[in-house]
C-alpha positions in Angstrom: -148.7 -133.1 -90.3 -145.2 -134.4 -91.3 -143.8 -133.1 -88.0 -146.6 -134.8 -86.0 -146.0 -138.0 -87.9 -142.3 -137.8 -87.2 -142.8 -137.3 -83.5 -145.6 -139.9 -83.3 -143.5 -142.3 -85.4 -140.5 -142.0 -83.1 -142.7 -142.4 -80.0 -144.6 -145.4 -81.5 -141.2 -146.9 -82.5 -140.2 -146.8 -78.9 -143.6 -148.0 -77.8 -143.3 -150.9 -80.2 -139.7 -151.6 -79.0 -140.8 -151.3 -75.4 -143.7 -153.6 -75.9 -141.6 -156.1 -77.9 -138.9 -156.1 -75.2 -141.4 -156.4 -72.3 -143.2 -159.3 -74.1 -139.9 -160.9 -75.0 -138.6 -160.6 -71.4 -141.8 -162.1 -70.0 -142.4 -164.8 -72.6 -138.8 -166.0 -73.3 -138.4 -167.8 -69.9 -141.6 -169.7 -70.5 -140.5 -170.5 -74.1 -137.1 -171.7 -72.9 -138.6 -174.0 -70.4 -141.2 -175.4 -72.8 -138.7 -176.0 -75.6 -135.7 -177.0 -73.6 -132.1 -175.9 -74.3 -131.5 -178.2 -77.3 -134.8 -177.4 -79.1 -134.3 -173.6 -78.6 -130.8 -174.0 -79.9 -132.1 -175.7 -83.0 -134.7 -173.0 -83.6 -132.0 -170.3 -83.2 -129.6 -172.1 -85.5 -132.1 -172.6 -88.4 -133.4 -169.1 -88.0 -129.9 -167.7 -88.2 -129.0 -169.8 -91.3 -132.2 -168.7 -93.2 -131.5 -165.1 -92.1 -128.5 -165.1 -94.4 -130.9 -165.1 -97.4 -132.3 -161.7 -96.3 -129.1 -160.2 -97.8 -130.8 -160.8 -101.2 -132.7 -157.6 -100.5 -129.6 -156.0 -102.0 -130.4 -152.8 -100.2 -133.4 -152.1 -102.3 -135.7 -151.3 -99.3 -133.6 -148.2 -98.4 -133.5 -147.3 -102.1 -137.3 -147.3 -102.3 -137.5 -144.9 -99.4 -134.8 -142.6 -100.7 -135.9 -142.3 -104.3 -139.6 -142.1 -103.4 -138.8 -139.2 -100.9 -136.8 -137.5 -103.7 -139.6 -137.8 -106.3 -142.2 -136.6 -103.7 -140.0 -133.6 -103.0 -139.9 -132.9 -106.7 -143.7 -133.6 -107.1 -143.2 -136.3 -109.8 -146.1 -138.7 -109.2 -145.9 -140.8 -112.4 -142.2 -141.3 -111.9 -143.0 -142.7 -108.4 -145.5 -145.2 -109.8 -143.0 -146.4 -112.5 -140.4 -146.7 -109.8 -142.7 -148.9 -107.7 -143.4 -151.2 -110.6 -139.7 -151.6 -111.3 -138.9 -152.4 -107.7 -141.8 -154.8 -107.4 -140.5 -156.7 -110.5 -137.0 -156.8 -109.0 -138.3 -158.1 -105.7 -140.3 -160.8 -107.4 -137.2 -162.0 -109.2 -135.4 -162.0 -105.8 -138.2 -164.1 -104.4 -137.6 -166.8 -107.0 -133.9 -166.8 -106.0 -134.9 -167.3 -102.4 -137.0 -170.3 -103.3 -134.1 -171.8 -105.3 -131.7 -171.2 -102.4 -134.3 -172.7 -100.0 -134.6 -175.9 -102.1 -130.8 -176.3 -102.1 -130.6 -175.7 -98.4 -133.4 -178.2 -97.7 -131.5 -181.0 -99.5 -128.1 -180.2 -97.9 -128.8 -179.8 -94.2 -126.7 -182.9 -93.4 -123.7 -181.4 -95.2 -123.7 -178.4 -92.9 -124.8 -179.8 -89.6 -124.6 -183.6 -89.9 -122.1 -183.9 -87.1 -123.9 -181.6 -84.7 -127.6 -182.5 -85.2 -129.3 -185.8 -84.3 -131.7 -187.4 -86.9 -134.9 -186.1 -85.2 -133.4 -182.6 -85.0 -132.6 -182.9 -88.7 -136.2 -183.7 -89.6 -137.5 -180.7 -87.6 -134.8 -178.5 -89.1 -136.1 -179.3 -92.6 -139.7 -178.4 -91.7 -138.6 -175.1 -90.3 -136.5 -174.3 -93.4 -139.6 -174.8 -95.6 -141.7 -172.5 -93.5 -139.0 -169.8 -93.1 -138.3 -169.9 -96.9 -142.0 -169.5 -97.6 -142.1 -166.5 -95.3 -139.0 -164.9 -96.8 -140.1 -165.5 -100.4 -143.4 -163.7 -99.8 -141.7 -161.0 -97.7 -139.5 -159.7 -100.5 -142.2 -158.6 -103.0 -144.6 -157.4 -100.3 -142.0 -155.5 -98.3 -142.1 -152.7 -100.9 -145.3 -151.4 -99.4 -143.8 -150.9 -96.0 -141.0 -148.9 -97.6 -143.6 -146.8 -99.5 -145.4 -146.0 -96.2 -142.1 -144.9 -94.7 -141.3 -142.7 -97.6 -144.7 -141.1 -97.3 -143.9 -140.6 -93.6 -147.1 -142.3 -92.5 -145.3 -143.7 -89.5 -148.3 -144.0 -87.2 -150.0 -146.7 -89.3 -146.8 -148.6 -90.0 -145.9 -148.7 -86.3 -149.4 -149.7 -85.2 -149.4 -152.7 -87.5 -146.0 -153.7 -86.2 -147.2 -153.2 -82.6 -150.2 -155.4 -83.3 -148.0 -158.2 -84.7 -145.7 -158.0 -81.6 -148.7 -158.4 -79.3 -150.3 -161.2 -81.2 -147.2 -163.3 -81.6 -146.9 -164.6 -78.0 -150.7 -164.7 -77.5 -150.8 -167.3 -80.3 -147.5 -169.1 -79.6 -148.1 -169.7 -75.9 -151.2 -171.9 -76.4 -149.4 -173.9 -79.0 -146.5 -174.5 -76.7 -148.9 -175.6 -73.9 -150.5 -178.0 -76.4 -147.1 -179.6 -76.9 -146.0 -178.0 -80.2 -142.3 -177.0 -80.3 -140.2 -174.9 -82.6 -142.1 -175.8 -85.7 -145.3 -174.4 -84.2 -143.5 -171.2 -83.3 -142.2 -170.8 -86.9 -145.7 -171.4 -88.3 -147.2 -168.6 -86.2 -144.4 -166.2 -86.9 -144.7 -166.8 -90.7 -148.5 -166.3 -90.7 -148.5 -163.1 -88.8 -145.6 -161.6 -90.8 -147.4 -162.3 -94.1 -150.7 -160.9 -92.7 -148.9 -157.6 -91.6 -147.4 -157.3 -95.1 -150.8 -157.7 -96.7 -152.2 -155.0 -94.4 -149.4 -152.6 -95.6 -150.3 -153.5 -99.2 -154.0 -152.6 -98.6 -153.1 -149.3 -96.9 -150.9 -148.3 -99.9 -153.4 -149.2 -102.6 -156.6 -148.2 -100.8 -155.6 -145.2 -98.6 -152.5 -143.7 -100.1 -153.9 -144.4 -103.7 -150.5 -145.7 -104.7 -150.3 -147.2 -108.2 -147.8 -149.9 -109.3 -147.0 -149.4 -113.0 -144.4 -151.5 -114.7 -143.1 -149.7 -117.8 -140.0 -151.8 -118.3 -136.7 -151.2 -116.7 -135.3 -147.7 -116.8 -131.7 -148.7 -117.2 -130.3 -145.3 -116.3 -132.3 -145.1 -113.1 -131.6 -148.8 -112.4 -127.8 -148.2 -112.7 -128.1 -145.3 -110.3 -130.2 -147.3 -107.9 -127.7 -150.2 -108.1 -124.8 -148.0 -107.3 -126.7 -146.7 -104.3 -128.0 -150.1 -103.1 -124.9 -152.2 -103.6 -123.1 -150.7 -100.7 -126.1 -150.9 -98.5 -126.2 -154.6 -99.5 -122.6 -154.9 -98.3 -123.7 -153.4 -95.0 -126.4 -156.0 -94.7 -123.9 -158.7 -95.3 -121.8 -157.2 -92.5 -124.7 -157.3 -90.1 -125.3 -160.9 -90.9 -121.6 -161.7 -90.3 -121.8 -159.8 -87.0 -125.0 -161.2 -85.6 -125.8 -164.5 -87.3 -122.4 -166.1 -88.0 -121.9 -166.9 -84.3 -124.8 -169.3 -84.2 -123.8 -170.8 -87.5 -120.2 -171.4 -86.5 -121.2 -172.8 -83.1 -123.8 -175.0 -84.7 -121.0 -176.6 -86.7 -118.3 -176.9 -84.0 -120.2 -177.1 -80.7 -123.9 -178.2 -81.1 -127.3 -176.8 -80.2 -126.8 -176.3 -76.4 -123.9 -173.9 -77.0 -125.9 -172.1 -79.7 -128.8 -171.7 -77.2 -126.5 -169.7 -74.8 -125.1 -167.6 -77.5 -128.6 -166.9 -79.0 -129.8 -165.6 -75.6 -126.8 -163.1 -75.6 -127.7 -162.1 -79.2 -131.3 -161.7 -78.2 -130.4 -159.3 -75.4 -128.0 -157.4 -77.7 -130.8 -157.1 -80.3 -133.1 -155.6 -77.7 -130.4 -153.1 -77.0 -129.8 -152.3 -80.7 -133.4 -151.7 -81.6 -133.6 -148.9 -78.9 -131.3 -146.8 -81.1 -132.2 -147.8 -84.7 -135.9 -147.0 -84.1 -135.2 -143.3 -83.8 -132.8 -142.9 -86.8 -135.1 -145.0 -89.0 -137.8 -142.3 -89.1 -135.3 -139.7 -90.3 -134.3 -141.1 -93.7 -137.1 -139.2 -95.7 -136.3 -136.0 -93.7 -132.6 -136.2 -94.3 -133.1 -137.1 -97.9 -135.3 -134.0 -98.4 -132.6 -131.9 -96.6 -129.9 -133.3 -99.0 -132.1 -132.7 -102.0 -132.5 -129.0 -101.0 -128.7 -128.8 -100.5 -129.0 -128.1 -96.8 -125.8 -126.8 -95.2 -123.4 -129.3 -93.6 -123.8 -127.5 -90.3 -127.6 -128.3 -90.2 -126.9 -132.0 -90.8 -124.1 -131.9 -88.1 -126.5 -130.3 -85.6 -129.2 -133.0 -86.3 -126.5 -135.7 -85.9 -125.5 -134.3 -82.5 -129.1 -133.8 -81.4 -130.2 -137.3 -82.2 -127.0 -138.7 -80.8 -127.6 -137.1 -77.4 -131.2 -138.4 -77.3 -130.0 -141.9 -78.2 -127.2 -141.7 -75.6 -129.7 -140.7 -72.9 -131.6 -144.0 -73.5 -128.6 -146.3 -74.3 -126.5 -145.2 -71.3 -129.2 -146.1 -68.9 -129.8 -149.5 -70.5 -126.1 -150.4 -70.8 -125.2 -149.3 -67.2 -128.3 -151.1 -65.8 -127.3 -154.3 -67.6 -123.6 -154.0 -66.5 -124.8 -153.6 -62.9 -127.7 -156.1 -62.7 -127.5 -158.1 -65.9 -125.9 -161.2 -64.5 -128.5 -161.6 -61.8 -131.2 -160.8 -64.3 -130.1 -163.6 -66.7 -130.0 -166.1 -63.9 -133.6 -165.3 -62.8 -134.9 -164.8 -66.4 -133.4 -167.6 -68.4 -132.0 -169.9 -65.7 -128.5 -170.8 -64.4 -127.8 -172.8 -67.6 -127.6 -169.5 -69.5 -125.4 -167.5 -67.0 -122.5 -167.5 -69.5 -124.7 -165.3 -71.8 -123.9 -162.3 -69.5 -120.3 -161.9 -70.4 -121.0 -162.6 -74.1 -123.7 -159.9 -74.1 -121.4 -157.4 -72.4 -118.6 -158.0 -74.9 -121.1 -157.2 -77.7 -123.0 -154.3 -76.1 -120.2 -152.1 -74.8 -118.4 -151.4 -78.2 -121.8 -151.5 -80.0 -122.9 -148.4 -78.0 -120.8 -146.0 -80.1 -122.3 -146.8 -83.5 -125.7 -147.0 -81.9 -125.6 -143.4 -80.8 -124.3 -142.4 -84.3 -126.9 -144.2 -86.4 -128.0 -141.0 -88.1 -124.6 -140.9 -89.7 -125.6 -144.0 -91.7 -128.8 -142.3 -92.7 -126.9 -139.2 -93.9 -124.5 -141.4 -95.9 -127.5 -143.1 -97.5 -129.3 -139.9 -98.3 -126.1 -138.5 -99.9 -125.3 -141.7 -101.6 -121.9 -141.7 -99.8 -122.0 -145.0 -98.0 -119.5 -146.8 -100.3 -116.5 -146.2 -97.9 -118.4 -147.4 -94.8 -119.6 -150.6 -96.6 -116.1 -151.5 -97.8 -114.6 -150.9 -94.4 -117.3 -152.9 -92.7 -117.0 -155.9 -95.0 -113.2 -156.0 -94.6 -113.5 -155.8 -90.8 -116.4 -158.2 -90.6 -114.5 -160.9 -92.7 -111.5 -160.4 -90.4 -113.8 -160.8 -87.4 -115.1 -164.1 -89.0 -111.5 -165.3 -89.5 -110.7 -164.6 -85.8 -114.0 -166.0 -84.4 -113.8 -169.5 -86.0 -110.6 -170.6 -84.2 -111.6 -168.8 -81.0 -115.0 -170.6 -81.1 -113.3 -174.0 -81.3 -111.4 -173.2 -78.1 -113.7 -170.8 -76.1 -117.1 -171.4 -77.6 -119.5 -168.5 -77.6 -117.1 -166.3 -75.7 -114.6 -166.6 -78.6 -117.2 -165.6 -81.1 -118.0 -162.5 -79.0 -114.4 -161.5 -78.7 -114.0 -161.6 -82.5 -117.1 -159.5 -83.0 -116.1 -157.0 -80.3 -112.7 -156.4 -81.9 -114.2 -155.7 -85.3 -116.7 -153.2 -83.8 -114.0 -151.2 -82.1 -111.8 -151.0 -85.2 -114.4 -150.5 -87.9 -117.5 -149.0 -86.4 -115.8 -146.7 -83.8 -112.2 -145.7 -84.9 -112.4 -145.7 -88.7 -116.0 -144.3 -89.0 -115.5 -141.5 -86.6 -112.5 -140.3 -88.6 -114.5 -140.6 -91.8 -117.6 -138.8 -90.5 -115.4 -135.9 -89.4 -113.1 -135.5 -92.4 -115.3 -136.6 -95.3 -118.9 -136.0 -94.3 -118.0 -132.9 -92.3 -119.8 -133.8 -89.2 -118.4 -132.1 -86.2 -117.2 -135.2 -84.3 -115.1 -133.4 -81.7 -118.2 -131.3 -80.7 -120.3 -134.5 -80.8 -118.1 -136.2 -78.2 -117.9 -133.0 -76.0 -121.7 -133.1 -75.9 -121.8 -136.8 -75.1 -119.2 -136.3 -72.4 -121.5 -133.8 -70.7 -124.1 -136.4 -70.5 -121.7 -139.2 -69.6 -120.6 -137.6 -66.4 -124.0 -137.7 -64.6 -124.6 -141.2 -66.2 -121.4 -142.3 -64.6 -122.3 -140.8 -61.3 -125.7 -142.6 -61.4 -123.8 -145.9 -62.2 -121.6 -145.4 -59.2 -124.7 -145.0 -57.0 -126.2 -148.1 -58.6 -123.0 -150.1 -57.9 -123.3 -149.2 -54.2 -126.9 -150.2 -54.1 -126.1 -153.6 -55.7 -123.1 -154.1 -53.4 -125.0 -153.3 -50.2 -128.1 -155.2 -51.2 -127.3 -158.4 -53.2 -130.3 -159.7 -55.2 -132.2 -162.4 -53.2 -135.2 -162.5 -55.5 -136.5 -161.3 -58.9 -138.8 -158.8 -57.1 -135.9 -157.4 -55.1 -133.8 -157.2 -58.3 -136.5 -155.2 -60.2 -136.9 -152.9 -57.2 -133.2 -152.1 -57.4 -133.5 -151.4 -61.1 -136.4 -149.1 -60.5 -134.5 -147.3 -57.8 -131.5 -147.0 -60.2 -133.8 -145.6 -62.9 -135.0 -142.8 -60.5 -131.4 -142.0 -59.6 -130.3 -141.9 -63.2 -133.3 -139.8 -64.3 -132.8 -137.2 -61.6 -129.1 -136.8 -62.2 -129.5 -136.8 -66.0 -132.3 -134.2 -65.7 -130.3 -132.1 -63.3 -126.9 -132.1 -65.1 -127.2 -134.0 -68.4 -130.2 -132.8 -70.5 -130.6 -129.5 -72.4 -133.9 -127.6 -72.9 -134.8 -129.5 -76.1 -134.4 -132.9 -74.5 -136.4 -131.9 -71.4 -139.2 -130.5 -73.6 -139.0 -133.8 -75.6 -139.5 -135.9 -72.5 -142.2 -133.5 -71.2 -144.1 -133.4 -74.5 -146.2 -136.6 -74.0 -147.1 -135.6 -70.5 -148.2 -132.1 -71.7 -150.3 -133.7 -74.5 -152.0 -136.0 -72.0 -152.7 -133.1 -69.6 -154.2 -131.0 -72.4 -156.5 -133.9 -73.4 -157.6 -134.4 -69.8 -158.4 -130.6 -69.5 -160.3 -130.7 -72.7 -162.4 -133.7 -71.6 -163.1 -132.2 -68.2 -164.0 -128.8 -69.6 -166.5 -130.3 -72.0 
């Protein structure tokens, strides 16, 4: 059952991401035109500011998964329930901190953005802050149930709930936008659906998994161990916020909402790209934790790292190369000519980001082994350096300057330093990893060359023609990768859904 949940969880993760990306791609142009550039920039700015408060999770979500998986491996049920009670109490305290921070932010909006926002924008910003703070304060205590479901490896339910939320969001927001509601209406719907999905996870844990929440006080020894584990994940979360939210924040101060809107579109595209990779590695934390608990040999973890890296590269190489080839035309058709500058910003972010995205299982291994201290320290130093570079560059070059600062930090910290650390300290066979990736990169590069010729010979005249070229490029990429890039495991992995479907059809026809 665990293996089926793992496979189904990975497939549903990609289904959720695919659905989210498709819906986002279809619904974003409508949203941009209904909101306008300034209103969308205001929404992106306030969402990025409030997102900084998510760092108050302190890495506890990963700790819930890790320690629950460990207790389950050791068959310690009562210890699990006491652990849940302690975490629930911690999250409730964090929720109070969020409310306090939200009150402070509400009363000091002018201090941050008084020179960039007009008075009507300031009023709407305050309303959105109230809604987003309410969302976040309820998310913290209720998020423990999603972590428990992950630790129990019940990925199908978790992913289906997420998929339902993804589908419902635009279905409810579009009528509101047509009725004249703007960013405030969007935030209201997002808040409501997020809280509803969290309550459904709570029901599943209590009613179906029969999980119990028992608070027996704080076990200080365990809390100290958890704090040592979570603190460096917390630093990693701070780094993520510096990387992906500071740009909007800086530009909101120095440039205004219109520039924020362009940068936000580039970040949105980069986030679509990022989720394609993180979905696969996310379902492996309980598995890797169990392997570490059983003292599995380094070679087995290294093999798993290479195996998942190859699968991730297969997906990421297609998306990146397709965006490099056709992305500029796509953004013009999709978001409008006002957002054309988002292409170069997105490229500067996506190209160096590809390496850490095909190595995300390394982070999971570090977390399972409680060896993520070095990574977190390196990332926080590099991210702060990136921030120091981005601020002066943003004043001169706007969103492009922010992207350059982020790109440089990704190259130094996430690529050079971490690959050396993975190889020397974690004993992952990085030279073999890159040899395996190179074997796949050659047919991917050949496909990209063919795609470049296609684009050169037939410039895009319409969105339909552009999508036709992308579909043709997908066929070329798939054939070359299947012929020269994939091994037997990867071919079987791709063929598995088709085989399952055919077996179901045979079963139905025979009966």
